[in-house]
C-alpha positions in Angstrom: 96.2 98.7 91.8 94.7 97.4 95.0 96.8 95.5 97.5 95.0 92.3 98.6 95.1 91.0 102.1 97.7 88.2 102.3 96.3 87.0 105.6 99.3 88.5 107.6 97.1 91.3 109.0 94.1 89.0 109.5 95.9 86.5 111.7 94.2 86.2 115.1 96.3 87.6 117.9 96.1 86.5 121.5 97.4 88.5 124.4 98.1 88.0 128.1 94.6 89.3 128.8 93.2 86.4 126.7 91.5 88.8 124.2 91.7 87.4 120.7 91.1 89.0 117.3 92.9 91.1 114.7 95.0 94.1 115.8 92.3 96.3 114.3 89.8 94.7 116.8 92.3 95.1 119.6 92.8 98.7 118.8 89.0 99.3 119.2 88.0 99.2 115.5 87.5 102.5 113.6 87.3 104.5 116.8 90.5 103.1 118.2 92.4 103.6 114.9 91.2 107.2 114.7 92.5 107.8 118.2 95.8 106.3 117.3 96.1 108.4 114.1 95.2 111.6 115.9 97.9 110.9 118.5 100.5 110.2 115.8 99.7 113.4 114.0 99.6 115.5 117.2 103.2 114.4 117.8 104.2 115.1 114.2 102.8 118.6 114.4 105.1 119.5 117.3 108.2 117.6 116.2 110.7 120.1 114.7 112.4 117.3 112.7 109.2 115.9 111.2 107.1 118.9 110.7 109.0 120.2 107.7 108.0 117.1 105.8 104.3 117.7 106.5 103.9 121.4 105.6 104.3 123.8 102.8 102.3 125.2 99.9 99.8 122.8 98.6 100.1 120.3 101.5 96.8 118.9 102.6 97.2 117.6 106.1 93.6 116.3 106.4 94.0 114.4 103.2 97.2 112.7 104.4 95.5 111.9 107.7 92.6 110.2 105.9 95.0 108.2 103.7 97.1 107.2 106.7 93.9 106.1 108.5 92.8 104.0 105.6 96.3 102.3 105.4 96.4 101.6 109.1 92.9 100.0 109.0 94.0 97.8 106.2 97.4 96.9 107.8 95.7 96.0 111.1 93.1 93.7 109.6 90.1 96.0 109.4 89.8 95.9 105.6 90.5 93.2 103.0 91.9 95.5 100.3 93.8 98.7 100.1 93.5 101.0 97.1 96.1 103.6 97.9 99.8 103.9 96.9 102.3 101.6 98.5 104.5 102.8 101.3 107.5 102.5 99.0 105.8 104.7 96.4 104.7 107.3 98.9 108.2 107.6 100.4 110.2 108.1 97.2 
């Protein structure tokens, strides 16, 4: 079931620099989100406490990265709907 945007992630933000827009826009759109996600996963790959959760037989790192990217785009205001599983469901 898709989650619909409840306007929380669409609220315009302002900053000290005077730039306004969604967090998605402030991050630099798709390109900025991809940079962010790549940095997060670079850190996960070298963290001895986190890496065991993201490895093993049948684990598809690229698939998780794509799903996480889609979720971040939605949560920062870059998409109106999200069709993936909820955070609660994913972390059971």
